[in-house]
C-alpha positions in Angstrom: 0.2 0.2 0.1 1.3 3.3 -0.9 2.0 5.6 2.3 1.0 9.2 2.1 2.6 12.4 3.2 0.8 16.2 4.1 1.7 18.3 1.0 2.8 20.7 3.7 6.1 18.8 3.1 6.7 20.9 0.0 6.1 24.0 1.3 9.3 25.5 0.8 9.7 23.6 -2.7 9.2 25.9 -5.0 11.5 28.8 -3.3 14.1 25.7 -3.2 13.7 24.8 -6.5 13.5 28.4 -8.6 16.9 29.0 -6.1 18.8 26.4 -8.4 17.5 26.8 -11.6 14.8 24.6 -11.9 11.0 25.1 -13.0 9.0 23.7 -10.2 5.8 23.0 -11.9 7.7 21.1 -14.4 9.1 19.0 -12.4 6.4 18.2 -10.5 4.8 16.9 -13.6 7.4 15.0 -14.0 7.0 12.7 -10.8 3.4 12.4 -11.9 2.5 14.5 -8.5 -0.8 16.9 -8.5 0.3 20.9 -9.1 -2.1 21.8 -6.3 0.3 20.2 -4.0 2.2 23.4 -3.9 -0.6 25.4 -2.6 -2.5 23.4 -0.6 -0.9 22.0 2.3 -3.5 19.5 3.5 -3.2 17.7 0.1 -2.6 14.1 0.8 0.4 12.7 -1.8 2.4 9.6 -2.8 6.0 9.4 -0.7 7.4 7.6 -3.5 6.5 10.5 -6.0 8.0 12.6 -3.2 11.3 10.8 -2.6 11.7 10.9 -6.7 10.9 14.7 -6.8 13.8 15.2 -4.0 16.4 12.8 -5.7 15.5 14.1 -9.0 15.7 18.0 -8.2 19.2 17.5 -6.5 20.2 15.6 -9.9 19.1 17.3 -11.9 20.2 21.0 -10.6 23.4 19.5 -9.3 22.3 20.5 -6.0 23.6 17.7 -3.1 22.5 19.6 -0.3 18.9 19.7 -2.2 17.2 18.1 1.1 19.1 20.6 3.3 17.8 23.5 1.4 14.4 22.0 2.1 14.7 21.7 5.9 16.1 25.3 6.2 13.8 27.0 4.3 10.9 24.8 6.1 10.1 24.5 9.9 8.5 22.6 12.7 4.7 24.3 11.4 4.7 22.0 8.2 4.3 19.6 10.8 1.0 20.8 10.7 -0.8 19.1 13.9 2.0 17.3 15.3 4.1 20.2 15.9 1.3 21.5 17.7 1.8 19.0 20.7 4.9 18.7 20.0 5.3 22.7 21.1 3.1 22.3 23.9 4.5 18.9 25.9 6.9 20.2 29.3 9.9 18.9 28.5 12.6 18.5 25.5 12.4 14.9 26.7 8.6 14.8 26.1 8.5 16.7 23.1 10.9 14.2 21.2 8.3 11.1 22.3 5.5 13.1 21.2 7.3 13.5 17.8 8.4 10.1 17.0 4.9 9.1 17.8 3.0 11.0 16.4 5.0 12.2 13.4 3.6 9.4 11.1 0.2 11.1 11.0 2.4 14.1 8.8 4.7 11.8 7.0 3.5 7.8 7.0 6.6 6.7 5.5 8.7 8.1 8.6 9.1 6.5 11.7 11.6 7.9 14.4 13.2 5.4 17.2 14.0 6.6 20.3 17.1 5.1 21.8 18.9 5.6 25.6 22.5 4.8 25.8 24.2 5.9 28.8 24.5 9.3 28.8 23.3 9.9 25.0 20.4 9.5 23.3 19.7 8.4 19.6 16.5 9.4 17.4 16.9 7.3 15.2 15.4 7.1 11.3 13.3 4.8 9.3 12.1 5.2 6.1 9.5 2.9 5.4 9.6 1.2 1.8 13.2 2.6 2.0 15.3 1.2 -1.3 19.2 0.8 -0.9 20.3 3.5 -3.6 19.3 6.8 -3.8 17.5 8.3 -1.2 20.2 10.7 0.4 18.1 13.8 0.2 15.2 11.6 2.0 17.4 10.9 4.5 18.9 14.3 4.7 15.8 16.1 4.8 14.5 13.9 7.6 17.6 13.9 9.8 17.7 18.1 9.1 13.6 18.3 10.4 14.9 16.4 13.6 17.5 18.7 13.9 15.5 21.6 13.8 12.7 20.5 15.9 14.9 20.1 18.5 16.7 23.1 17.8 13.1 25.3 18.3 12.9 23.8 21.5 16.7 24.1 22.7 17.6 27.6 21.3 19.4 28.2 17.7 22.8 27.7 19.6 22.1 24.2 20.5 23.8 21.5 18.8 23.5 17.5 18.3 26.7 15.7 19.4 26.9 13.1 16.3 24.9 12.8 13.7 25.3 9.6 11.5 24.3 8.5 7.7 24.0 5.6 6.5 25.3 6.4 3.4 28.5 7.0 2.0 30.4 10.3 3.1 29.6 13.2 -0.5 33.1 14.4 -1.9 32.4 17.4 -0.1 31.0 17.6 3.8 31.1 21.4 4.2 27.1 22.1 3.4 26.8 19.1 5.7 28.8 20.4 8.7 27.7 23.9 8.1 24.2 22.8 8.5 24.7 20.3 11.4 27.6 22.1 13.4 28.7 18.8 15.0 31.1 15.5 14.0 29.4 13.5 11.2 29.9 10.2 10.8 29.0 8.4 7.5 28.8 4.7 6.1 27.2 4.4 9.8 24.6 1.4 10.9 21.8 3.7 11.3 20.6 7.6 9.9 20.4 9.2 13.4 20.9 12.4 15.1 22.4 12.1 18.8 22.0 14.3 21.8 23.1 14.3 25.1 20.5 12.7 27.5 20.6 16.0 29.8 18.6 18.1 26.9 16.1 15.7 27.4 15.3 17.6 30.6 15.3 20.8 29.6 12.1 22.6 30.5 10.1 24.4 27.5 8.9 27.3 29.0 5.5 28.4 26.9 4.4 24.6 27.1 0.8 25.0 28.8 -0.4 21.1 29.7 -3.6 21.9 29.4 -3.5 22.5 25.7 -1.1 19.4 25.3 -3.7 17.4 26.6 -6.6 19.0 24.3 -4.1 18.3 21.8 -2.9 14.9 22.3 -7.1 13.7 22.4 -7.5 16.1 19.0 -4.1 14.2 17.4 -5.0 10.6 18.6 -8.9 11.2 16.8 -6.7 12.1 13.2 -4.4 8.8 14.3 -7.1 6.6 12.5 -5.7 6.9 9.2 -7.0 4.6 6.2 -4.7 1.7 5.7 -6.2 0.0 2.6 -6.4 1.4 -1.1 -9.9 1.3 -1.2 -9.9 3.6 2.0 -6.7 6.0 1.0 -8.9 6.6 -2.2 -12.0 7.0 -0.9 -10.4 9.9 1.2 -8.6 11.2 -1.6 -11.6 11.5 -3.5 -13.6 13.1 -1.4 -11.0 16.0 -1.0 -11.1 16.5 -4.1 -14.3 16.4 -4.6 -14.4 19.3 -2.5 -12.1 21.1 -4.2 -14.2 20.2 -7.6 -11.5 18.7 -9.7 -12.4 14.7 -8.7 -11.4 12.7 -11.8 -9.6 8.9 -11.5 -6.4 11.2 -13.3 -6.7 13.6 -10.6 -6.8 10.9 -7.8 -4.0 8.7 -9.6 -1.6 11.8 -9.3 -1.7 12.0 -5.6 -0.9 8.3 -5.5 2.2 8.8 -8.6 0.6 6.1 -10.5 -1.9 5.7 -13.3 -5.0 5.5 -13.8 -5.2 1.4 -14.5 -2.9 0.8 -11.4 -6.3 2.6 -9.3 -8.5 0.8 -10.8 -6.3 -2.5 -10.6 -6.3 -2.1 -6.6 -9.9 -1.5 -6.7 -10.8 -4.2 -8.7 -8.3 -6.4 -5.8 -9.7 -4.8 -2.8 -13.6 -5.4 -4.0 -14.4 -2.6 -5.0 -14.1 0.3 -8.0 -13.4 4.2 -8.9 -17.1 4.7 -9.9 -18.6 3.1 -6.7 -16.5 5.0 -4.6 -17.0 8.6 -6.7 -21.0 7.4 -6.3 -21.0 7.2 -2.6 -19.0 10.2 -1.9 -21.2 12.0 -4.6 -24.2 11.6 -2.7 -22.9 12.3 1.0 -22.1 15.7 -0.3 -25.1 16.8 -2.6 -27.3 16.3 0.7 -25.2 18.7 2.2 -24.8 21.4 -0.9 -28.5 21.2 -2.0 -29.4 22.5 1.7 -27.9 26.0 0.6 -31.1 27.3 -1.6 -29.3 30.0 -2.8 -26.8 28.5 -4.5 -27.2 27.4 -8.3 -27.3 23.8 -9.0 -25.5 23.9 -12.2 -22.6 25.1 -9.8 -23.1 22.1 -7.6 -23.2 20.0 -10.9 -19.8 21.2 -11.9 -18.2 20.5 -8.1 -19.3 16.8 -8.6 -18.1 16.6 -11.9 -21.4 16.4 -14.1 -20.9 17.3 -17.6 -24.3 19.3 -17.2 -27.2 19.8 -14.6 -29.6 17.8 -16.2 -26.9 14.8 -15.9 -26.8 15.5 -11.9 -30.8 15.7 -12.1 -30.7 12.1 -13.5 -27.9 10.4 -11.4 -29.9 12.5 -7.9 -33.3 10.5 -9.0 -31.8 7.0 -9.7 -29.6 7.8 -6.5 -32.4 9.0 -4.0 -35.8 7.9 -6.0 -37.4 11.8 -5.8 -36.0 14.8 -7.6 -33.8 17.8 -5.7 -36.9 20.2 -5.5 -38.8 17.3 -3.8 -35.8 16.4 -1.5 -35.3 20.2 -0.8 -39.5 20.0 0.0 -38.6 17.1 2.5 -40.7 15.0 -0.1 -38.3 12.0 0.1 -38.8 8.8 -0.1 -39.8 6.4 3.1 -36.3 4.2 2.9 -33.9 7.3 2.5 -36.0 9.2 5.5 -35.1 5.8 7.7 -32.0 6.0 6.8 
C-alpha cells in the first residue's frame, strides 16, 4: 500500500527549486504529483513520488544539498498538528517522544525510534519502503527536520553531539558540516541524530499542559489513518470533490501512479472508482443542496457532472426523488429511515 505525506512537506519546494534553476511545475509533472500540492498544504500525496522529486531535483540541479535546503527554509510548523502537540510538551524529552509517536500522521513513510544509551540519546530515522539506493535527499531532509525541531525547543545555539548517515560520505562535506555544526559519521549502521541525555530535561517555558492534553486527544482522533487502497482512494476522492476537481486521473496523481493502477488495486479490494465516487457524491450532494441560494449548475460542476441535467438524472436514480422534492422534504420512506 502506498504511504502518503501531507503536501505541507513541499511548502518551501517552489522557492528552493527556483533558487537552483529548476522549474517547480515541470519537476512536479515529471514525478506525476498533482500541481495543487504546491499551494494546498493538506493534500495527501504519495511518499514515493515525494522522494523521487527530491532526488530528481538534486540530480538535475547539481545541488546535492537539496534536502538540507528544504529543511533550512521549512520549519516545525510544516508538521501541522504534530507540531502543535510537540510544542506544548513540558520538556524537550516529552516533546521528542510526542514527535516520534505522531510523526506518521504527517508522513506515513517515516518512523522515529528514540534509544537511550548512557548519557546519549539517539533519534533514529527509519524510512518505510526504503530502497538501498538514491534516497540521500530524503535522509538528509528527515535528519535535518529532527535537528530543526529540537533546535526550536532548545534554542538556536543548540547542536547535536553527532549525526549519523548510512550512505557514504559525499565528496564535499562542508554543507552538511555547516548545517548540523557537529561531528558527522557516514557509512554508519543507522541514520540518526545524537544528543545529550541532559537535553531531555530542558523545560519548554511556553508549554501549556492543558492545551497539550486537548491537542493530544485531537491528534489521536486524527491518528485513525486509512490503511487500504480503497480507504485511501476514498479519502482522496472526498477531498477532491470538495475542491471540484475529482477524476480518476487526478486521484492517480496523488498516488504518483496511472489510472490503470488505481482501477487494478480497487478491483483487488472488491470495489471500483465509480462506486467510491458515487458514494462520496451522494454524501456531499445532500449537504450542498441545503443551500437554496447556490445554483444547481454550480453544484453539478463541483461534483463532476457534464451538465445540471446529468446530475438531476443521477439524483433521481440515487435517491428516488427530484432535488426539488428533496428540498421540500418529500423523500422516499427508505431514504428518510436511513
